[in-house]
N, C-alpha and C positions, 0 to 999 in steps of 0.2 A: 557399036551397038546402040540402039535407042533406049532412052531412059523409060522406065514404067512408073507412072504416076497414078496412085490410088486416090480416086475422088470418093470421100466417105458419103455414103448415101444418106439422104434425109429420111426420117421416119415419120410415118403417118399411122398413128394408132387412135382410132375414134372410140376405143372400148366398147364396141358393140359386138354382137354375136354374129355379124356378118363378116365371114373370112376375107372378103374383098376390101374391107376397110383398113385392113392391117397390111401396109405395103411400104415399099421403098422406092425412091426415085433420085435420079441424077439429071441436072439441067444441062442443056446443050452448050450454053456460054462458056462453062468451065472446061468442057472437053474440047471445045474450038481453040481455046487459048493454049491448051497443052499441045495439041496436035500442030498448031501454027508455029510452035517452038520445038518441032521435030522430036516429040516424045509421044509415048503411046499411053493413052488413057484407059484406065479400067475402074469399074465400080467396086467399092468395098461394101459388101452387104453384111446383113446381120440375120440371125435367127431369134426371134422374140427379143429384139433389141440387144442381143449379146453378140459380140464379135465371133467370127468364124475362125477357129484356131488355125493358124498357118497362113491366112490370107495376107496378113501384113508382110511376111516374109517375101511375098512375090514383088514387093514395091521398092523402089529407090526413093520415093518421097510421097508425101500426102498433101491433099487439099481437104480442109474442113469447110465446106461452103456455107453461104447463107442459108437460112431456114427459120423454122419456128419452134423446134422442139429439141432441146439439148439433152440427150439420153446419156446415162452413166457410162456407156461403152466409149464415148468420146474420150473420157478421161483415160481409159486404157490405151487408146490409140496414142494420145499425147504422151503418156508415160513410156510407151514403146519407142516413140520417136525420139524423146530425150535420152533414153537409155542407149539406143542404137546410134544416136547422133545422125538420124536420118531427116532430111529437111522437111519441114511442114509449114504450110501456109494456111492461116486461119482467116476467113473472110466473113465479116458481120457476125452471124452466130458462131462461127468458128472461132473468130476473135474472142467473143464472150466465153466460149468454152475454155479457151486458153486462159482467159482471166480467172476462171473459176478453179483452175488447177491449184490445188492446196490452199485454196482460200474459199471459205463458206459464206454464203448469203452476201455476195458482193455485187449482185446485179440490181440496179434500180431503174425505174421508169425514166425514159428520156423522150417524152412525147413531143417536146419542142424540136427534136431532131428528125422527126418522121414526116416524110412527104408521101401523100397518096399517089399511087401509080394509077394513072387512067389512060396514058397514051405513051408511045415510044419517045416522044419529045420529052415527057416528064421523067421517064425512066433515065434518060441520058443527062437530066439536068443536074448542073453542079450548084450546090446549095450554099456552102459556106467554106471558109478558109481553116486550114489546119496548120500549126506550127510544128516543124519537124526538128527534133534535137540533133545538132551537128555531130554529137558523139555516137550516133546510132547507125546501125546497118542500113536502115531505111534511108538515111541521108546519103549514105555512101552510093546507094542504088539509084536514087532519084536526082541526086546533085542539086537539091532545092531545099531551103528551109521553111518555105511557105508555099502551099498549093491549094487549090479549090477542089473540093470533093463532093460527091453526092451524099445523100443522107436518107437512109431507108430503114433505120433501126428503131425499134420500140424501146429497147433497154441500152444501158450503158454500164460500163465496169466502174465500180465504186472504189476498189483497191486491188492490188496485185501482190502476189507472193514476192518475197525479197530477191528470188532469182531472176525476176523480170526486170527489164529496163522499160520505162515509159518512153516511147520513141516519138510520139506526136500527141498533141492536145488540140482541141478547138479553142477559139477565143474565149468561149464561156466555160472552159476547163473540163470538157468531156475527154476522156482518154480515147483517142482515135487510133493508136497503134502501140502495140508492145512487142518486145523480143526477149527470148530466153538468152541469158548471158552465157558466154563462153560455149556456145554451139554454132555449128556452121550456118544454119538458117532455120530458126524457129520464130516466125513472125506472124503477128495477128493485126489486122486492120478492120477498122469499124465500117469503113466504106466499101464500095463494090468496084474494085479495079477492072473487072472483067468487062465492064460496060463503059469504061472511060477511055478516052483517047489519051495517047502519051503515057500509057501506063504499062505498056508491054515489057519494059525492062524489069519490072518487078517479077513477071512470070519467067522471063528469060533467065534472070539471075538465079531464081529458085530452082529451075531445071538444071542450069549449069552446075549448081552446087550438089545436085542429087548424085 
């Protein structure tokens, strides 16, 4: 039976009176990676930025994708994944949401790590190296202790809860990956593996663990 992966929808709320300004969306790149690895992708939606009761029970694992708006409901999803030991992959904003778990006010600006996106060539650009902790699940998956990644984030994690392992950092000390200790697969990465070559094993391992 195919695994069902819930992609957490991004929230757009412009706080206007126009009802069409309050909406949620899911990007094709994440769906594509899930389907390529023989799983089924569904969107996890919200009502007024609150999780729909029971929707998480439909899923074998979750992706919290990149985006611009970390809503409180993400913490409910992370808490659920930890409690149920269901795999979760956080990407960019999803990584930052993981970093905020049980840690307040721990995001700071990282403008020197942001590249403007003006073309497909720039989207796929690999900007800098990260160093991977050899004692991490990420190292077990990628089999490398140093790789080059893209850089599309405005913010960075300043600190993490004691239950997280810092599994990768950039040369200038930015936390580039974290993972929750003693769980099957709860990993956050600051970069965007869904648009990187040679990164499919991260998604394959995530789905295999679901």
